[in-house]
Each structure stands twice: as structure tokens, then as C-alpha cells.
N, C-alpha and C positions, 0 to 999 in steps of 0.2 A: 729727598730720599737718601742722598749721600750722607747727610748728617746722621740720620737714624741708623743706617748700616754701619757707619764708622764708629758711632757711639756703642753699638751692640758688639762690634768686634773688640773694641777697647775693653769693655766691661767683661767680655768672655775671657780674654787673655789675662786680665787682672784676677779674675776669680780663680782660674787654674793656677796662676802664680802664687796667690795667697793661700790656696787650699791644696797644697801638693799631696797631702794624704788622700784627699778626695780623688785627685787625678790618678794616683797609684791604685786606689780601690777600684775605680771605674776601668782602669787599664787591665787589672787582673780579671775583673768580670768579663771584659771584652775578650780576653785571651781564652778564658774558660768557654765562652760562647763559640769562638772560632774552632777550638779543639773538638768540641762536641759536633759542631756543624760539619767539619771536615770528616770526622769519623762516620757520621750518617751518610754523607756524600759518597765516601769510598765504598761503604757497604752496599748501598742500593744502586748507585750508578754502575758499579761493577756487574751486578746482577742484570741490570737493564741492558748493559753493553753486551753481555754474554748472549742474551736472548736475541738482540738485534743482529749480532754476528751470525748466530745460528740461522736466522731468516735469510740474511744476505748470502750465506754459503749455500743454503738449499736452493735459493733462487738462481744463483750463478751456475748451478749444475743443470738447470732446465734448458732445454732447447726450444726457444719460443719464436723461431723464425717461421715464416709462412708454410714452408714445406713440411717441417717437423710437426707443426700444429695440425695440418691437413692429414698427415699420416696417422697421428694419434687419434684423430676423430674417426677416420676410416676404420682403424683397428679397435675402436671403442676403448681407447686408453685415456686416462685422465691427463689433460695437458699440463697439469700441475705436478706431475710425477707420481711416484709410488706412495708417497706419504704426504699428501696435500694438507692433512690436518696438522702437521708439524708447524705450518705457518701460523694458523690461528692459535695453536697451543702456545707457541712462543710469544705471540702477540698478547695473549691473555696473561702470560707471565710478566710481560713488560707493563701491562696495565695494572696488575696486582702490585708489583714492586713500586711503580710510580705512585700509586695511591698510598702505600705504606710510607714511602719516602716523604710525600707531601704532609701526611698526618704527623710524622715525627718533627718535621721542620715547623709545622704550625704550632705544635705544643712548645717546642724550643723557643720560638719567637715570642709567643704569648708570655712565657715565664721570664725570659731574659729581658724583654722590653719593659715589662711591668716593673721588675726590680730596678733596672738601670734608670728608667725615667723617674721612679719614685725617689731614688737616692739623689738624683740630680736636682729634682725639685726641692727636696729637703735641704740640700746644701745651699742652693741659690737663695731661698726664702727664709732660711734659718728657723724652720718650724720644728715643733716637738714630735715625739714618736707617734702619738695618737693621731695627729693630723697627717703625718706621713703615711700611716696605715690607711687612713681614709682616702688619701690620694692614690695609694696603691690599688684600692678597690675600684676607684673611678677609672684609673688607667686600664685595669683589667677588662672592665665592661666596654670601654671605648675600643680597645684592641680586639676584643671578641667580635664586635660588630664589623670593623673595617677588615681585619684579617680573615674573619669568617667569610665575608662576602667575596674577597679576592680568591681565597682558596677554593670556595665552591665553584668559581668559574674554571679554575684549573682542573678540579675533579671532573667537571662536565666534559672536559676534553677527551677523557678516556672512558666516558660512559656510553660508548657505542661498540658494536661488534666489529671484528676485522672485516667482515663482508661489507658492512656499511661504509667503511673507509675505502675499501678497494673499489666500490662502485661510485664513490663521490670524489671527483677530481678537486673540488674546492673545499676539502675537509677542514683545512686550517683557516680558510677565508671566513667561514661562518662564525669563527671565534675571534675575529679581529676586533669586533665591537666590544667583546668581553675584555680583551687585553687593554683597549683604550680606557674603558670604564675602570679597570683595575688601577691604571696609572692615575686617573682622576681621584680615586679613593685614597691612594697612597699620598697624593698631594695634600688632601684635606686632613688625612690622619695625623700628620705631624703638627699641623696647625692646632687640631683639637687637643693633642697631648700637651702642647706648649701652653694652652689656655686653662688646663684642668685645675691648677692650684687655685685660681681666682674665679673659677666658673663651676657652677653646679651642673649635674648631668642634664637636668631639664632645660637648661639654657645653652648647652654646648653646641647644638646644631645651628641655632640662630647666630651665635657669636662666631662660630667657625666659618659659616658662609659670609658673614659680614667682613671678617678679616681676609679670608681666602679669596674673595671676589673683588671687594673694593680696594684692598691693599695688595692685589696680586703681584704688582711690579716689585714690591718690597719682598714678598715671600719668594718669588722666582729668583730675585737677586741673592737671597740667602741660600737657596738651593744651589744656584750656580757657584757660589763661593765654596760651599761644602763639597760639591762634586769636583771642583777644581783642586781643592786641597787633597782630596782622596786620590784623584787621578794623577796628580803630581807625585804623590808618594808611590803609587803603583809603577809609574814610569821610572822613577828612581830605583825602585826595587828590581824592575826588569833589566835596567841598564847595568847595574852593579852585581847581578846575581852570581856571576863567576869572576868578578874582577877585584872587589874590595870587600872583605868580610865586615869591617867596621861600618862602612857606608850601607852595606846590605842590612846589617842589624838595625842601624838607625832608620832606614826606610821602613822596616817592619814595624818599629815603634811608632813612626809617623803615620803609617796606615791605620794602626789601632787607635792612635791619639786623634786621628781625623774624625772617627766616629764619636769619641768622647766630646771633642770640641764641637762637633756638629750639633749634638743635642743641646749643649749649653748655649751656643750661638742662636739656635732656633728659638729657644725659650726667651732669650734676651731681645731678639728682634720682635717677637709677638708681644712681649711685655711692653716694650717701648711704643709699639703701635697702639696698644690699648690706652696708653697715657695721652696720646695725641688727640 
């Protein structure tokens, strides 16, 4: 296993070193992605936060002790105050903005991942434009299946009314299985993407399962290395955020580069596994 991982690491570093223009192009694409992603996050998370604060503020003003509740019942007042509908109204706003947020993130991921993986495959295998476009189409179809399934699970989280949530203490527990299944889909998704250049769509499920299950220790090792590289860059960024501008800038570049390297490394690992 160590030989395959080491060889893949070496090949990935060499590819980036020999194709600096590729690295710069992918870095720029990654920067554009993060800029749009942050913009979407700021817009919709701000709206969701406003509605959440409105619910919290309203709830904090309610007197929900036993005596106050008994008094409200005796006087035929609503225990949830003068405007109880504001809770469900703000919850509906949260649900609406969450769905819009997830829709835009889904579209962004589909477009960005399709383009970035197609460019990466083209550069690694030195293929012509026609084949690169064919790969782009296959990548789009595969992402549509994986990301579509994952996002449907997230959408289902808010496909209930506020009254259903209030009456169900284990609201999030029932979606735990969906979350686990989403992680499994994400695991296999990158294996499928790495296989696409040498695999037709009709064979992708079989080959993905063969590599993802039989060679799971290799794939998990690749994920661990990618997560470690990303995590180290984030730690570096957090530590030097107010201490050293140059190191801070370098850590930002490393964070972005970790995504670029991660794609190349994943493709190289899977490619070497298919040769064994």
C-alpha cells in the first residue's frame, strides 16, 4: 500500500511542478468558486440568522413557568404569547432561505466540479478537446446523481412544518441515517470521478464499487492525506491570522492548493490501483 500511495504522491507533485500554468488555472478557478460560495453563504446565512434570532427573541419574552402557563390557561390566553404565528412564520422563512441556499450551492458545485475535474483529467492524460468535452459530460452526469441524492436528503430536513418539529423531540435523529448515507455517497463520488476518463458510464458503478470496497484502505489513506493537508493549512491560517501577513497569505494559497492537489492525487491513486 505504501508503495502505491508514495508513487501517487510523487507523480502528483511532479505534475504540478511541470505544469505550473495548470496549477495557476486551477487555483484561479478555485478562487472564483470560493468567492461565489462565500457570497452565497453571506446572503442566505444572514437571512436565516435573522429569522432564528427573531424566534429566539420572541421565545425569550414568553413566561413559560408553571404559574404563568396555568394563569394563561385560566384566562384563556395563548401560552405562546400575543403573536404565536410569528414563530411558524419565521421558521417558514428559515426553511425557504435554506432551500434557496442549498439550490444555489448545488448548482455552483455541479458547474465548478464538472469544469475543474474535466480540466484536471485533460492535463493528466494529455487528451484532446473533443475527449475532454466527453469527459465533462460524463462528470456532469455522475455529479448529478451523487450530489442530487445528497442534496435531496438535506432538502427533506426542512420538508416538515414547524408544528411537526415542535412535537417531535427526535427531529434530527431520524435524519442521521441520511447523513451517514450522504457521507458514503461522497466517498464513492470521488472514486467515480477519478475513474471517468478510462471508464464508460455503463461500467462506472461496477468499477467504483470494486475500487471503493476492495481497495478501501488505499482510498481512505488518500482521503486522510488530503484532509491532513487541508487541515494543516487551516491551522496555519488560524494561527497567523493576526500575526504575520506573509505566512497568512501563504496559508490561504496552501488551502486553495490543497483542493487542486487533492483532485490530482485522487486521480493518480485510483489510476495506479486500476493498473495493479
